[in-house]
C-alpha positions as CSV (number, residue, x, y, z in Angstrom):
1,M,22.4,-16.0,1.5
2,L,22.0,-19.4,0.3
3,G,18.9,-21.5,0.3
4,P,14.7,-19.3,0.9
5,L,14.4,-16.8,3.0
6,L,11.7,-17.4,4.4
7,G,11.9,-20.6,7.2
8,G,9.0,-23.7,8.2
9,N,8.4,-20.7,10.8
10,D,8.0,-17.3,9.3
11,G,4.9,-18.1,7.4
12,P,3.7,-16.8,3.9
13,A,4.6,-13.9,2.4
14,V,1.1,-12.8,1.6
15,E,-2.0,-12.8,3.6
16,R,-5.1,-12.2,1.8
17,I,-8.2,-11.8,3.1
18,N,-11.7,-11.9,1.8
19,P,-10.7,-13.4,-1.3
20,L,-13.7,-14.8,-2.5
21,G,-15.0,-10.4,-2.0
22,S,-17.9,-9.5,-4.5
23,A,-16.5,-6.1,-4.5
24,P,-14.8,-5.1,-7.7
25,V,-11.8,-3.8,-5.5
26,V,-8.3,-5.1,-4.3
27,L,-7.1,-3.7,-1.5
28,V,-3.2,-3.2,-1.0
29,C,-1.5,-3.1,2.2
30,E,2.6,-3.2,1.5
31,H,4.0,-2.4,5.1
32,A,1.2,-4.1,6.7
33,S,3.5,-5.7,9.4
34,N,6.8,-5.0,11.2
35,R,8.2,-8.9,11.3
36,L,11.0,-9.6,9.9
37,P,12.1,-13.1,8.7
38,E,13.5,-15.2,11.5
39,R,17.1,-15.3,9.2
40,L,17.4,-11.6,9.1
41,G,17.4,-11.6,13.4
42,T,16.6,-7.9,13.7
43,L,19.0,-6.3,11.2
44,G,20.2,-5.0,13.7
45,L,18.2,-3.0,15.4
46,M,16.8,-2.9,18.7
47,R,14.0,-4.2,18.9
48,D,11.9,-0.8,20.1
49,V,12.7,0.8,17.0
50,L,11.3,-2.2,15.2
51,E,8.0,-0.8,16.8
52,D,8.2,2.5,15.2
53,H,7.3,3.7,11.8
54,I,10.5,2.8,10.7
55,A,9.2,-0.9,9.7
56,W,5.8,-0.5,8.6
57,D,3.5,1.3,8.8
58,I,1.5,1.7,12.1
59,G,-2.5,1.4,11.7
60,A,-2.6,0.5,8.1
61,A,-3.1,-3.5,8.3
62,S,-6.0,-2.7,10.9
63,V,-7.7,-0.1,8.6
64,T,-7.4,-2.4,4.6
65,E,-8.7,-5.7,7.4
66,H,-11.4,-3.2,8.1
67,L,-12.4,-1.4,5.0
68,A,-12.0,-5.3,3.2
69,N,-14.7,-6.6,5.6
70,L,-17.1,-3.6,5.0
71,I,-17.5,-3.5,1.1
72,D,-16.8,-7.8,1.0
73,A,-13.1,-6.9,-1.1
74,Q,-9.9,-8.6,-1.3
75,A,-7.2,-7.1,0.2
76,V,-3.9,-8.5,0.3
77,L,-1.4,-8.0,3.4
78,Q,2.6,-7.6,2.5
79,R,3.5,-10.2,6.3
80,F,7.0,-9.0,6.2
81,S,8.6,-5.5,7.5
82,R,10.0,-2.8,4.8
83,L,12.7,-3.2,6.0
84,A,13.4,-5.9,5.1
85,Y,11.5,-6.1,1.1
86,N,10.2,-2.5,0.2
87,C,7.6,-4.3,-1.9
88,N,6.4,-1.0,-3.3
89,R,9.6,0.0,-5.7
90,E,10.7,-0.8,-7.5
91,A,12.5,-4.3,-7.8
92,G,16.2,-3.1,-8.5
93,A,16.0,0.2,-6.6
94,D,18.0,1.6,-4.1
95,D,15.6,1.8,-1.8
96,A,13.7,-1.8,-1.9
97,I,16.1,-2.9,0.3
98,A,16.6,0.6,2.7
99,Q,19.3,0.9,3.9
100,Q,19.1,3.7,6.2
101,Y,15.2,5.5,6.9
102,S,15.3,8.9,8.3
103,G,18.6,9.0,9.3
104,R,19.5,5.7,10.6
105,L,22.1,3.7,9.8
106,I,20.1,-0.6,8.4
107,P,23.2,-2.8,9.9
108,G,21.7,-5.9,8.7
109,N,21.0,-3.7,5.3
110,Q,24.4,-3.3,4.2
111,A,26.7,-4.7,1.6
112,L,24.2,-6.7,0.9
113,D,26.0,-9.3,-2.7
114,A,23.8,-10.5,-5.5
115,D,22.4,-13.2,-4.2
116,A,21.1,-12.1,-1.1
117,V,18.8,-8.9,-2.8
118,R,17.7,-11.8,-4.8
119,A,16.2,-13.6,-2.1
120,R,14.9,-11.3,-0.4
121,H,13.0,-10.0,-4.3
122,D,12.0,-13.6,-4.9
123,A,10.3,-14.7,-1.4
124,L,8.9,-11.5,-0.7
125,Y,8.1,-9.4,-3.6
126,V,7.0,-11.7,-6.3
127,P,4.8,-13.7,-4.5
128,F,2.5,-10.1,-3.0
129,H,2.8,-8.9,-6.1
130,E,1.3,-12.4,-7.6
131,A,-1.7,-12.0,-5.2
132,V,-2.6,-8.3,-6.3
133,E,-2.2,-10.0,-9.8
134,A,-4.7,-12.8,-8.8
135,G,-7.9,-10.6,-7.5
136,L,-7.1,-8.2,-10.2
137,N,-7.9,-11.8,-12.5
138,T,-10.6,-12.6,-10.1
139,I,-12.6,-9.1,-10.5
140,G,-11.8,-9.2,-14.2
141,R,-13.8,-12.2,-14.1
142,R,-17.0,-10.9,-13.8
143,R,-16.6,-7.1,-14.2
144,P,-15.7,-4.6,-16.2
145,Q,-13.6,-2.4,-14.1
146,A,-11.5,-3.1,-10.5
147,L,-10.5,-0.6,-8.2
148,L,-7.0,-0.6,-6.8
149,I,-5.9,0.6,-3.7
150,S,-3.5,0.3,-1.7
151,V,-3.8,1.4,2.1
152,Q,-1.0,3.8,3.5
153,T,0.0,5.5,6.3
154,F,2.6,8.4,7.6
155,D,4.4,9.6,10.3
156,P,3.4,13.4,10.5
157,E,6.4,14.1,12.6
158,S,8.6,13.5,9.6
159,Y,7.4,16.3,7.0
160,G,6.5,19.7,7.3
161,P,3.1,21.6,8.6
162,K,1.5,20.8,6.1
163,P,-2.8,20.1,7.6
164,C,-3.4,16.9,5.4
165,D,-5.2,14.0,7.3
166,M,-5.0,12.0,4.3
167,G,-2.4,11.8,1.2
168,V,-4.4,10.5,-2.0
169,Y,-1.8,9.1,-5.1
170,A,-2.8,8.5,-7.9
171,G,-1.7,5.5,-10.6
172,P,-1.5,6.1,-14.3
173,D,-5.3,6.5,-15.0
174,A,-6.3,9.5,-11.9
175,R,-10.1,9.3,-11.8
176,L,-10.3,7.4,-8.7
177,A,-7.1,9.7,-7.1
178,D,-10.1,12.8,-8.1
179,A,-12.8,10.8,-6.8
180,L,-11.1,10.0,-3.6
181,I,-10.6,13.5,-3.0
182,T,-13.7,15.6,-4.4
183,A,-15.5,13.2,-1.7
184,I,-13.3,13.8,0.9
185,D,-13.1,17.3,0.2
186,H,-17.3,16.9,0.1
187,D,-17.6,15.3,3.3
188,R,-15.4,18.2,5.2
189,S,-14.0,15.5,8.5
190,Y,-10.6,14.8,6.9
191,K,-8.8,17.1,4.4
192,A,-7.2,15.4,1.5
193,C,-3.9,16.7,-0.2
194,K,-3.0,15.5,-3.6
195,N,-0.1,14.1,-3.8
196,W,1.4,14.3,-0.3
197,P,3.7,14.1,2.0
198,F,5.4,11.1,0.1
199,E,7.8,11.6,-2.9
200,P,9.4,11.6,-5.7
201,L,5.9,10.1,-6.8
202,T,7.4,7.6,-9.5
203,A,8.9,5.3,-6.4
204,V,5.8,5.7,-4.1
205,T,3.1,4.9,-6.2
206,H,5.1,2.0,-8.2
207,T,2.8,-0.8,-7.2
208,L,-0.5,1.9,-8.6
209,L,1.9,2.1,-11.9
210,K,2.6,-1.7,-12.5
211,H,-0.5,-3.4,-11.7
212,G,-2.6,0.2,-12.5
213,A,-1.6,-0.1,-16.6
214,R,-3.7,-2.7,-16.9
215,K,-6.6,-0.2,-19.3
216,N,-9.4,-2.5,-16.3
217,V,-8.0,-1.3,-13.8
218,I,-7.9,1.7,-12.3
219,S,-5.4,2.3,-8.9
220,A,-4.5,5.3,-6.1
221,M,-3.2,4.8,-2.8
222,I,-4.5,6.9,0.6
223,A,-1.8,7.5,3.4
224,I,-3.4,8.2,6.6
225,N,-1.4,10.8,9.3
226,N,-0.6,7.4,11.8
227,R,-2.5,10.4,14.5
228,L,-5.8,9.4,13.3
229,V,-5.6,5.2,13.6
230,W,-3.1,5.2,17.1
231,D,-5.4,2.3,18.5
232,A,-8.3,0.3,17.6
233,A,-11.1,1.9,17.7
234,R,-10.0,5.2,15.9
235,Q,-8.6,2.0,13.1
236,E,-12.4,0.8,12.6
237,R,-13.3,4.6,12.3
238,V,-11.4,5.6,9.6
239,A,-11.8,2.8,7.6
240,R,-15.6,3.1,7.8
241,Y,-15.6,6.7,7.1
242,L,-13.0,5.3,3.9
243,A,-16.1,1.8,3.2
244,A,-18.6,4.8,3.2
245,V,-16.6,6.7,0.5
246,V,-15.2,4.2,-1.9
247,R,-19.3,3.0,-1.6
248,S,-19.8,5.9,-3.2
249,I,-17.9,6.0,-6.1
250,I,-18.6,2.3,-6.8
251,E,-22.3,3.5,-6.9
252,G,-21.5,6.4,-8.9
253,G,-21.0,3.6,-11.7
254,M,-16.8,4.0,-12.5
255,T,-16.7,-0.1,-12.3
256,A,-19.1,-0.4,-14.8
257,R,-17.6,2.3,-17.6
258,P,-15.0,0.7,-19.1
259,D,-15.4,2.7,-22.2
260,D,-15.1,6.3,-20.2
261,P,-11.7,7.6,-21.4
262,P,-9.0,7.6,-18.5
263,R,-7.5,11.0,-17.5
264,Q,-4.6,10.7,-17.7
265,V,-2.2,12.5,-14.9
266,L,-0.4,15.5,-15.6
267,A,3.4,16.5,-15.4
268,S,2.6,19.0,-13.6
269,E,0.9,16.7,-10.8
270,L,4.1,14.6,-10.2
271,L,5.7,17.8,-9.3
C-alpha cells in the first residue's frame, strides 16, 4: 500500500472526548467503531456483517462517552474498526490485523505485505496510543496517580454459559481491578467475573500493560455483556452504574495515595 492509509474523507484516527476533564481517569475504547478507512472498502465483507461484533464492540463507545461526561473524565476512542487494526494488540502480533474472526475469513486482510501492515499501524495504532499517553500526562501534571480504564463489550453467544455481566481484567497493578470487582459484587446489580471471557490475558490486556507500566498509573479493563448495552437507554443505565462505581473508588483515595504498594498480578490469575 503506497501513501497514507487515511484520506481526506476519513477524518482522524482518534476521537478525544472531554480532554480537559477534571477526574483522575482516562477512559479508552479500542473497539469503538465499525468504520473502515475508505481505501480499505469493506475488506471483502458484506456491509451487514460489519454491523456485528466481528467489527466492533457494540455499545462500548456510547457507554464510554456517557461515563466520561458523568464523571468528568477524559476519553480516547478509536474511530476505525478493529478489522483494520486492533489497537489492543501488541504491534506485530498475528491478530493485530485479523485474517479471520470467529471462523469468518477477512478477505481484505490476507497476504498483506510489510508496507501495508506498517501503513495501518502508523495510521491507527500510533495516534491512538499517543492520545492515551497525552491524556495520562495531563493528569500526571496535577494528580499523584491516574486510573486508566478500558471499556469493551463481549458477545455472550461466543463464550460458554458462565453467567457474568461484566468481565474485569487487571493491568500490571491489580488494585483497580480488585476494587471494581469488590464494588460490583457488593452492589449485586450485576455479576462480575475476573479474567473472563477473553484469553489469552497477555494479548487482550495490551493497552493496560503498555500504559499501566508507568508507576503513577493503575489500569483495568471492563468487558460488558453487549446484551446489556444493546440500545441507548441500556447504554446510559450501565454508564450511570459504572460512574457510581468509579466515583466510589476515587473517593476511597486510590488516586491520592501514590506511595501505596502495587498489588502485583499473580501468575495463577493469568491461567
